[in-house]
Short mmCIF file of the C-alpha atoms (twelve columns), coordinates in Angstrom:
data_MODEL
# 
_entry.id   MODEL 
# 
loop_
_atom_site.group_PDB 
_atom_site.id 
_atom_site.type_symbol 
_atom_site.label_atom_id 
_atom_site.label_alt_id 
_atom_site.label_comp_id 
_atom_site.label_asym_id 
_atom_site.label_seq_id 
_atom_site.Cartn_x 
_atom_site.Cartn_y 
_atom_site.Cartn_z 
_atom_site.pdbx_PDB_model_num 
ATOM 1   C CA . UNK A 1   75.492  102.052 111.865 1 
ATOM 2   C CA . UNK A 2   74.564  101.379 115.205 1 
ATOM 3   C CA . UNK A 3   77.453  101.788 117.711 1 
ATOM 4   C CA . UNK A 4   78.518  98.066  117.655 1 
ATOM 5   C CA . UNK A 5   79.551  98.333  114.055 1 
ATOM 6   C CA . UNK A 6   80.999  101.638 115.036 1 
ATOM 7   C CA . UNK A 7   83.298  100.418 117.970 1 
ATOM 8   C CA . UNK A 8   83.856  96.803  115.211 1 
ATOM 9   C CA . UNK A 9   85.846  98.793  112.973 1 
ATOM 10  C CA . UNK A 10  87.255  101.037 115.334 1 
ATOM 11  C CA . UNK A 11  89.049  97.318  117.036 1 
ATOM 12  C CA . UNK A 12  89.198  96.102  113.086 1 
ATOM 13  C CA . UNK A 13  92.225  99.081  112.551 1 
ATOM 14  C CA . UNK A 14  93.279  98.793  116.279 1 
ATOM 15  C CA . UNK A 15  94.574  94.885  116.057 1 
ATOM 16  C CA . UNK A 16  95.550  95.830  112.053 1 
ATOM 17  C CA . UNK A 17  97.778  99.240  114.264 1 
ATOM 18  C CA . UNK A 18  98.695  96.465  117.028 1 
ATOM 19  C CA . UNK A 19  99.550  93.288  115.388 1 
ATOM 20  C CA . UNK A 20  99.988  93.882  111.239 1 
ATOM 21  C CA . UNK A 21  97.289  91.055  110.984 1 
ATOM 22  C CA . UNK A 22  94.136  89.991  112.124 1 
ATOM 23  C CA . UNK A 23  92.115  93.172  110.878 1 
ATOM 24  C CA . UNK A 24  89.553  90.948  107.708 1 
ATOM 25  C CA . UNK A 25  88.847  88.774  111.298 1 
ATOM 26  C CA . UNK A 26  87.232  91.213  112.666 1 
ATOM 27  C CA . UNK A 27  85.857  92.633  110.016 1 
ATOM 28  C CA . UNK A 28  83.904  89.874  108.291 1 
ATOM 29  C CA . UNK A 29  82.054  88.745  111.620 1 
ATOM 30  C CA . UNK A 30  81.682  92.617  111.873 1 
ATOM 31  C CA . UNK A 31  80.068  93.072  108.274 1 
ATOM 32  C CA . UNK A 32  78.435  89.805  108.678 1 
ATOM 33  C CA . UNK A 33  76.482  89.194  112.172 1 
ATOM 34  C CA . UNK A 34  76.544  93.293  113.095 1 
ATOM 35  C CA . UNK A 35  75.408  94.830  109.509 1 
ATOM 36  C CA . UNK A 36  73.747  91.619  108.020 1 
ATOM 37  C CA . UNK A 37  75.747  91.761  104.818 1 
ATOM 38  C CA . UNK A 38  75.345  88.812  102.155 1 
ATOM 39  C CA . UNK A 39  78.590  86.174  103.153 1 
ATOM 40  C CA . UNK A 40  79.961  86.807  99.657  1 
ATOM 41  C CA . UNK A 41  79.848  90.547  99.627  1 
ATOM 42  C CA . UNK A 42  81.472  91.046  103.262 1 
ATOM 43  C CA . UNK A 43  84.414  88.806  102.590 1 
ATOM 44  C CA . UNK A 44  84.446  90.910  99.415  1 
ATOM 45  C CA . UNK A 45  83.877  93.992  101.347 1 
ATOM 46  C CA . UNK A 46  86.643  93.255  104.474 1 
ATOM 47  C CA . UNK A 47  88.411  92.590  101.412 1 
ATOM 48  C CA . UNK A 48  88.426  96.187  100.374 1 
ATOM 49  C CA . UNK A 49  88.125  97.662  104.534 1 
ATOM 50  C CA . UNK A 50  91.555  95.567  105.326 1 
ATOM 51  C CA . UNK A 51  93.268  96.367  101.729 1 
ATOM 52  C CA . UNK A 52  92.724  100.273 102.192 1 
ATOM 53  C CA . UNK A 53  93.437  100.775 106.149 1 
ATOM 54  C CA . UNK A 54  96.544  98.676  105.608 1 
ATOM 55  C CA . UNK A 55  97.668  100.500 102.812 1 
ATOM 56  C CA . UNK A 56  97.598  103.725 105.811 1 
ATOM 57  C CA . UNK A 57  99.101  101.301 108.084 1 
ATOM 58  C CA . UNK A 58  102.203 100.649 105.586 1 
ATOM 59  C CA . UNK A 59  102.621 103.716 104.671 1 
ATOM 60  C CA . UNK A 60  103.238 104.805 108.370 1 
ATOM 61  C CA . UNK A 61  105.862 102.323 109.052 1 
ATOM 62  C CA . UNK A 62  107.342 102.932 106.068 1 
ATOM 63  C CA . UNK A 63  107.926 106.661 106.092 1 
ATOM 64  C CA . UNK A 64  109.635 105.216 109.574 1 
ATOM 65  C CA . UNK A 65  111.359 102.926 107.840 1 
ATOM 66  C CA . UNK A 66  110.200 99.596  109.048 1 
ATOM 67  C CA . UNK A 67  109.159 98.070  106.060 1 
ATOM 68  C CA . UNK A 68  112.036 95.907  103.954 1 
ATOM 69  C CA . UNK A 69  110.764 96.697  100.662 1 
ATOM 70  C CA . UNK A 70  112.389 94.264  98.715  1 
ATOM 71  C CA . UNK A 71  110.450 91.111  101.106 1 
ATOM 72  C CA . UNK A 72  107.240 93.092  100.610 1 
ATOM 73  C CA . UNK A 73  108.059 93.061  96.491  1 
ATOM 74  C CA . UNK A 74  108.346 89.106  96.353  1 
ATOM 75  C CA . UNK A 75  105.662 87.990  98.635  1 
ATOM 76  C CA . UNK A 76  103.308 90.600  97.638  1 
ATOM 77  C CA . UNK A 77  103.681 89.749  93.845  1 
ATOM 78  C CA . UNK A 78  102.770 86.483  94.629  1 
ATOM 79  C CA . UNK A 79  100.545 87.118  96.910  1 
ATOM 80  C CA . UNK A 80  98.233  89.270  94.738  1 
ATOM 81  C CA . UNK A 81  98.934  86.750  91.583  1 
ATOM 82  C CA . UNK A 82  97.758  83.885  94.671  1 
ATOM 83  C CA . UNK A 83  94.848  85.858  96.140  1 
ATOM 84  C CA . UNK A 84  93.076  87.098  92.968  1 
ATOM 85  C CA . UNK A 85  92.768  82.829  91.576  1 
ATOM 86  C CA . UNK A 86  91.449  82.536  95.294  1 
ATOM 87  C CA . UNK A 87  88.604  85.184  94.447  1 
ATOM 88  C CA . UNK A 88  87.668  83.966  91.281  1 
ATOM 89  C CA . UNK A 89  87.412  80.577  92.847  1 
ATOM 90  C CA . UNK A 90  85.355  82.277  96.111  1 
ATOM 91  C CA . UNK A 91  82.875  83.501  93.653  1 
ATOM 92  C CA . UNK A 92  81.740  79.509  93.014  1 
ATOM 93  C CA . UNK A 93  82.631  77.974  96.642  1 
ATOM 94  C CA . UNK A 94  79.715  77.421  98.418  1 
ATOM 95  C CA . UNK A 95  79.081  79.776  101.492 1 
ATOM 96  C CA . UNK A 96  78.948  77.094  104.378 1 
ATOM 97  C CA . UNK A 97  82.799  76.146  102.944 1 
ATOM 98  C CA . UNK A 98  83.801  79.613  102.790 1 
ATOM 99  C CA . UNK A 99  82.623  80.119  106.292 1 
ATOM 100 C CA . UNK A 100 83.755  77.138  107.367 1 
ATOM 101 C CA . UNK A 101 87.526  77.715  106.592 1 
ATOM 102 C CA . UNK A 102 87.383  80.886  107.662 1 
ATOM 103 C CA . UNK A 103 86.827  79.515  111.525 1 
ATOM 104 C CA . UNK A 104 89.142  77.229  111.224 1 
ATOM 105 C CA . UNK A 105 91.737  79.855  110.396 1 
ATOM 106 C CA . UNK A 106 90.382  81.854  113.265 1 
ATOM 107 C CA . UNK A 107 91.176  78.971  115.114 1 
ATOM 108 C CA . UNK A 108 94.698  79.080  113.758 1 
ATOM 109 C CA . UNK A 109 95.301  82.401  115.013 1 
ATOM 110 C CA . UNK A 110 94.099  82.081  117.778 1 
ATOM 111 C CA . UNK A 111 96.518  78.542  118.789 1 
ATOM 112 C CA . UNK A 112 99.103  80.924  117.058 1 
ATOM 113 C CA . UNK A 113 98.412  83.640  119.515 1 
ATOM 114 C CA . UNK A 114 98.096  81.467  123.053 1 
ATOM 115 C CA . UNK A 115 101.648 79.728  122.006 1 
ATOM 116 C CA . UNK A 116 104.711 80.847  122.900 1 
ATOM 117 C CA . UNK A 117 106.511 82.285  120.752 1 
ATOM 118 C CA . UNK A 118 109.851 81.552  119.288 1 
ATOM 119 C CA . UNK A 119 110.358 83.179  115.883 1 
ATOM 120 C CA . UNK A 120 114.176 83.309  115.253 1 
ATOM 121 C CA . UNK A 121 116.523 86.581  116.265 1 
ATOM 122 C CA . UNK A 122 118.012 87.960  113.160 1 
ATOM 123 C CA . UNK A 123 122.131 86.213  113.792 1 
ATOM 124 C CA . UNK A 124 124.938 87.931  113.268 1 
ATOM 125 C CA . UNK A 125 125.803 89.158  109.475 1 
ATOM 126 C CA . UNK A 126 122.316 90.923  109.555 1 
ATOM 127 C CA . UNK A 127 123.019 94.367  107.413 1 
ATOM 128 C CA . UNK A 128 120.092 97.027  106.887 1 
ATOM 129 C CA . UNK A 129 118.989 97.613  103.546 1 
ATOM 130 C CA . UNK A 130 116.708 100.667 102.598 1 
ATOM 131 C CA . UNK A 131 115.291 102.849 104.629 1 
ATOM 132 C CA . UNK A 132 116.386 100.546 107.904 1 
ATOM 133 C CA . UNK A 133 114.430 96.791  107.284 1 
ATOM 134 C CA . UNK A 134 117.446 94.260  107.593 1 
ATOM 135 C CA . UNK A 135 117.948 91.209  105.687 1 
ATOM 136 C CA . UNK A 136 119.716 87.711  106.566 1 
ATOM 137 C CA . UNK A 137 122.058 85.309  104.362 1 
ATOM 138 C CA . UNK A 138 121.141 86.706  101.603 1 
ATOM 139 C CA . UNK A 139 118.027 87.250  101.548 1 
ATOM 140 C CA . UNK A 140 118.692 91.171  100.131 1 
ATOM 141 C CA . UNK A 141 118.536 88.938  96.420  1 
ATOM 142 C CA . UNK A 142 115.738 88.946  94.911  1 
ATOM 143 C CA . UNK A 143 117.483 85.208  93.332  1 
ATOM 144 C CA . UNK A 144 118.417 83.437  96.542  1 
ATOM 145 C CA . UNK A 145 116.895 80.822  97.819  1 
ATOM 146 C CA . UNK A 146 115.450 82.703  100.743 1 
ATOM 147 C CA . UNK A 147 113.040 84.383  98.656  1 
ATOM 148 C CA . UNK A 148 111.797 81.130  96.218  1 
ATOM 149 C CA . UNK A 149 110.513 80.439  100.190 1 
ATOM 150 C CA . UNK A 150 108.979 83.777  99.991  1 
ATOM 151 C CA . UNK A 151 107.478 83.717  97.029  1 
ATOM 152 C CA . UNK A 152 106.321 80.371  97.423  1 
ATOM 153 C CA . UNK A 153 104.720 81.465  101.142 1 
ATOM 154 C CA . UNK A 154 103.281 84.541  99.278  1 
ATOM 155 C CA . UNK A 155 101.667 82.423  97.127  1 
ATOM 156 C CA . UNK A 156 99.624  79.874  99.140  1 
ATOM 157 C CA . UNK A 157 98.488  82.712  101.825 1 
ATOM 158 C CA . UNK A 158 97.444  84.448  98.979  1 
ATOM 159 C CA . UNK A 159 95.151  81.743  97.917  1 
ATOM 160 C CA . UNK A 160 93.635  81.648  101.307 1 
ATOM 161 C CA . UNK A 161 93.539  85.191  101.280 1 
ATOM 162 C CA . UNK A 162 91.098  85.440  98.311  1 
ATOM 163 C CA . UNK A 163 89.184  82.559  99.549  1 
ATOM 164 C CA . UNK A 164 87.960  83.090  103.011 1 
ATOM 165 C CA . UNK A 165 88.315  86.843  102.953 1 
ATOM 166 C CA . UNK A 166 91.066  86.840  105.694 1 
ATOM 167 C CA . UNK A 167 94.098  89.614  105.173 1 
ATOM 168 C CA . UNK A 168 96.700  86.482  106.406 1 
ATOM 169 C CA . UNK A 169 99.158  88.742  108.147 1 
ATOM 170 C CA . UNK A 170 99.293  86.696  111.395 1 
ATOM 171 C CA . UNK A 171 101.192 83.544  108.623 1 
ATOM 172 C CA . UNK A 172 102.736 86.385  106.989 1 
ATOM 173 C CA . UNK A 173 104.484 88.108  109.650 1 
ATOM 174 C CA . UNK A 174 105.881 84.702  111.778 1 
ATOM 175 C CA . UNK A 175 107.220 83.816  107.731 1 
ATOM 176 C CA . UNK A 176 109.386 86.981  107.365 1 
ATOM 177 C CA . UNK A 177 110.667 86.665  110.738 1 
ATOM 178 C CA . UNK A 178 111.682 83.171  110.192 1 
ATOM 179 C CA . UNK A 179 112.113 83.051  106.839 1 
ATOM 180 C CA . UNK A 180 113.913 86.373  106.034 1 
ATOM 181 C CA . UNK A 181 114.910 86.976  109.414 1 
ATOM 182 C CA . UNK A 182 113.928 90.908  109.554 1 
ATOM 183 C CA . UNK A 183 113.342 92.235  113.264 1 
ATOM 184 C CA . UNK A 184 109.864 92.002  114.304 1 
ATOM 185 C CA . UNK A 185 109.014 95.126  114.054 1 
ATOM 186 C CA . UNK A 186 110.153 95.790  111.074 1 
ATOM 187 C CA . UNK A 187 108.282 92.343  110.208 1 
ATOM 188 C CA . UNK A 188 104.964 93.746  111.319 1 
ATOM 189 C CA . UNK A 189 105.378 96.719  108.940 1 
ATOM 190 C CA . UNK A 190 105.919 94.636  106.000 1 
ATOM 191 C CA . UNK A 191 103.699 92.516  106.606 1 
ATOM 192 C CA . UNK A 192 100.677 95.594  106.468 1 
ATOM 193 C CA . UNK A 193 102.453 96.276  103.017 1 
ATOM 194 C CA . UNK A 194 102.049 92.677  101.680 1 
ATOM 195 C CA . UNK A 195 98.339  92.760  103.369 1 
ATOM 196 C CA . UNK A 196 96.662  96.089  101.527 1 
ATOM 197 C CA . UNK A 197 98.189  94.729  98.098  1 
ATOM 198 C CA . UNK A 198 96.902  91.049  98.601  1 
ATOM 199 C CA . UNK A 199 93.483  92.639  99.909  1 
ATOM 200 C CA . UNK A 200 93.158  94.732  96.740  1 
ATOM 201 C CA . UNK A 201 93.536  91.902  94.702  1 
ATOM 202 C CA . UNK A 202 90.850  89.825  96.420  1 
ATOM 203 C CA . UNK A 203 88.825  92.710  96.161  1 
ATOM 204 C CA . UNK A 204 89.447  93.237  92.672  1 
ATOM 205 C CA . UNK A 205 88.645  89.525  92.130  1 
ATOM 206 C CA . UNK A 206 85.004  90.132  93.409  1 
ATOM 207 C CA . UNK A 207 84.118  92.865  91.551  1 
ATOM 208 C CA . UNK A 208 81.599  91.939  89.601  1 
ATOM 209 C CA . UNK A 209 80.289  89.189  90.870  1 
ATOM 210 C CA . UNK A 210 79.189  90.349  94.165  1 
ATOM 211 C CA . UNK A 211 77.271  93.667  94.824  1 
ATOM 212 C CA . UNK A 212 79.222  95.882  97.249  1 
ATOM 213 C CA . UNK A 213 77.485  98.355  99.348  1 
ATOM 214 C CA . UNK A 214 80.321  101.482 99.153  1 
ATOM 215 C CA . UNK A 215 78.431  104.086 101.217 1 
ATOM 216 C CA . UNK A 216 78.975  101.426 104.520 1 
ATOM 217 C CA . UNK A 217 82.759  100.169 102.739 1 
ATOM 218 C CA . UNK A 218 83.098  103.764 103.245 1 
ATOM 219 C CA . UNK A 219 81.721  104.606 106.302 1 
ATOM 220 C CA . UNK A 220 83.405  101.422 107.438 1 
ATOM 221 C CA . UNK A 221 86.831  101.793 106.531 1 
ATOM 222 C CA . UNK A 222 87.020  105.108 107.560 1 
ATOM 223 C CA . UNK A 223 85.934  104.023 111.226 1 
ATOM 224 C CA . UNK A 224 88.834  101.692 110.924 1 
ATOM 225 C CA . UNK A 225 91.647  103.546 109.570 1 
ATOM 226 C CA . UNK A 226 91.534  106.011 113.149 1 
ATOM 227 C CA . UNK A 227 91.261  102.869 115.224 1 
ATOM 228 C CA . UNK A 228 94.863  101.814 113.436 1 
ATOM 229 C CA . UNK A 229 97.011  105.230 113.921 1 
ATOM 230 C CA . UNK A 230 95.038  104.359 117.687 1 
ATOM 231 C CA . UNK A 231 96.811  101.186 117.296 1 
ATOM 232 C CA . UNK A 232 100.220 101.924 115.998 1 
ATOM 233 C CA . UNK A 233 100.107 104.700 118.832 1 
ATOM 234 C CA . UNK A 234 99.821  102.070 121.420 1 
ATOM 235 C CA . UNK A 235 101.895 99.316  119.752 1 
ATOM 236 C CA . UNK A 236 104.924 100.094 121.812 1 
ATOM 237 C CA . UNK A 237 103.659 101.196 124.821 1 
ATOM 238 C CA . UNK A 238 101.374 98.263  126.451 1 
ATOM 239 C CA . UNK A 239 101.944 94.677  126.489 1 
ATOM 240 C CA . UNK A 240 101.252 92.831  123.181 1 
ATOM 241 C CA . UNK A 241 101.161 89.258  125.001 1 
ATOM 242 C CA . UNK A 242 98.398  90.157  127.356 1 
ATOM 243 C CA . UNK A 243 96.799  92.277  124.325 1 
ATOM 244 C CA . UNK A 244 97.402  88.192  122.184 1 
ATOM 245 C CA . UNK A 245 95.982  85.892  124.978 1 
ATOM 246 C CA . UNK A 246 92.648  87.823  125.239 1 
ATOM 247 C CA . UNK A 247 92.788  88.731  121.753 1 
ATOM 248 C CA . UNK A 248 93.227  84.794  120.467 1 
ATOM 249 C CA . UNK A 249 90.501  83.398  123.509 1 
ATOM 250 C CA . UNK A 250 87.564  85.841  121.270 1 
ATOM 251 C CA . UNK A 251 89.067  84.371  118.244 1 
ATOM 252 C CA . UNK A 252 87.748  80.678  119.427 1 
ATOM 253 C CA . UNK A 253 84.164  82.140  120.966 1 
ATOM 254 C CA . UNK A 254 83.698  84.149  117.036 1 
ATOM 255 C CA . UNK A 255 84.574  81.140  115.129 1 
ATOM 256 C CA . UNK A 256 82.567  78.543  117.606 1 
ATOM 257 C CA . UNK A 257 79.659  80.638  116.801 1 
ATOM 258 C CA . UNK A 258 80.554  80.866  112.871 1 
ATOM 259 C CA . UNK A 259 81.063  77.041  112.794 1 
ATOM 260 C CA . UNK A 260 77.486  76.873  114.504 1 
ATOM 261 C CA . UNK A 261 75.235  78.781  113.810 1 
ATOM 262 C CA . UNK A 262 76.168  78.723  109.676 1 
ATOM 263 C CA . UNK A 263 78.322  75.708  109.370 1 
ATOM 264 C CA . UNK A 264 76.912  72.874  111.029 1 
ATOM 265 C CA . UNK A 265 73.480  74.368  111.248 1 
ATOM 266 C CA . UNK A 266 73.356  74.660  107.981 1 
# 
């Protein structure tokens, strides 16, 4: 594994640790262009890398009381079903379409990061539930309309995850804040738990259908986990606004390269 690949693994973990999302958006291009993995295998392996890394980060957040277990269960359960279906569909989808959609997802993620944050702040009446997580407007009830909306988002984001190999954290975090009213830090921790569950499902959906380089994936995962701890450590110590802007323009550059190299120039 070359130096650039090692740096990409660290960057994948850093982004996951800092934002609770974005890991696959770095992992997939790294596997494709730095480690020269075949596209469908790279999609599957990126899901495997992010699954393990997000699990480690989610457990750390859960230990600190920053995971809303009820919301994670509902979003995760429906997300897992959607992701597995998306992965099976991904096996049949032409690579150019998958990578084209992936590039569009990167543009969308960049746009969201550059857009001024206007997420709803939990209003009065927020109550603490298990482990310091919060819920609002009856979202602590499994059968509330709020949970119904979370389930629908889980299916939609899950399909996207399985089809193009993104964890979907950049969609999950704002959805959790807006739909369930949980605080931003709890949303990031909860997102990591959901991303982990969905990524495992997506990886399982590709298993048997594409070749997997286990040694390469294991090495990349180990480096990514190390990066995630560094990212989590600095997440409250550095300006996230400046980081988001820099990362957003990086996404625009990589998405443009993927689009012109694999889709338009194919």
